[in-house]
Phi, psi and omega in degrees: 000147176227142188221127183257137181230134185272145181236019177317130177086011186233139177292120178302319182303318185289319176292318182279331186083167181299128177061031176067023188303322184292315185292319182298316180300320172301318177300314185289327187277326185245358174073036179241167177246128184238123183237133180252130176220106176066238181255025179233138173247127177249127178250126183236136176160195174306144184307312184288330174290321178296318177300319180292312182291322172306320182293317181295323178288323173301319178295320183284319175298319181299311181300318183289318173304323177276354175088011177282155177289131182274148177284157176281152180305319186289352175263347179287185175067036182300342167249115181279131187294337183269323194247351178087195184298147181218073177057053185285155169267343182234135179292141169247128181262107185266114180255173178299335183255332185196172172258136187233132178238154176291150183246002182206166181297319177302314180297319180293323176294324183289308178306311183297323175297316179300320178297329199248343183239144180285335179229129178228134175251124173253107188246127178161183185292164176299148175088003181267001174088010183302298180302310184304309178296318178303316178295324175297315177294325174291313182293325173294323179291322172300318179292326180278357177070016178286341179218158181259345178205161180238133176239120178247132179214162172198155183289144183263081181245129178291129182272064176080012181221147174266106186281342180074192183281105183284140177280172172097191183272184193295324181291326176294328189281329181267341178314313177305332173287337188254000183308319182301326180290322169303319187292322176294314183298324184296334180285342189235346179228132176305142188304314178295331177285329177298314181299317176303316178298327181284317181300318188265005179068013174289332178237125181230132180233112187208165181287155183302327180304331184284346179283344186298133181084357186261155167239123191259096181261153179047044186232152166256113187248131180238123173256114184260164179050045190288347177296341177267014170269147171283183179292309185293328172293325175296318178296314183301315180295318186292329178277001174288337194292133176251201175297138177054048184235155179226139185235129176238125183246118181237148179180163182241104186290356175266356181236051179277124180255015179284163178297158182300333184274349182270141177271135178289127172307320179293329176292311185300313183300336179295324186284331184256347181246358188291344183268356180274117187297329183277000177249134190244129182241126176246130183257122182255153174234179179295342177288342180267003188292132182238017172272211181295142185308335184282340184298315177302321181292317180297320175302319179294323185290316173302310181296322175295321178301315177291331177295314182296319184292314177303314182295320182285332175293323182291329182260007171083002181280329181078176181211124183279104180306125165090358178256347172246126184298151179265118180285118183261000000 
């Protein structure tokens, strides 16, 4: 198997090491062949080892793009693909399709929290891996037979657009709202297997309104876009948990699409559950963004703009929307 990885935006010398020492270490440790040409790295070898080494390189590229100090290659590979975990510092999530690992301290805290707590809240900007890692944890738990089903849900709230009357049956109407969850699943579970899981109800993807009145036993339940829940909806969701169930709640409190008079359930729940030791809250920042390198800068620019807007509104000077450029 051969896999190509782009390192665009990364200093090759920092990634490869002096005289390619990092690449040579990966070759020696995992028995693969790593070739660097321009901004492309090619990994060749047995399929499972190629996937593993590709994940390690992607992790280091992501760290370098965020400006974090990279780890040395001989410290990578805390999970040996032949022998399993070996005293790792970072959790590795083994799904049916690939191995997934946290890429930042907050992500590691988040995954560790999901492993050790029954209710975990992931709060922070888009692109920080909240949904992706939660789905990975769910897929790994199902693979280990720790739960018997996965339930993915989110409120069907329009994000600043009037979508109108959507055609089709109920599933076709709500699918656009649930598409990000499908996208994450396809990275971890083979496509044909996803359909099988949906057919036998091992996997359920549904709007939050469909959760009312249910008791969810032996389930890994993920609530996405939780900033768009009302207080009553958040209470309804959290009280659905049954025996041997785990709940993960994700959201970004800076992107609330509720009517102005409605209080976000995600904002409210932090005030009333933060004292409960069995509930874990993990805060993400723009430093944890794992999308394009510009995304974290865009988030920071918007945060600065909103802060200045609030300050100037407080002292009565105001701020002329749209006339001041966001500095990236």
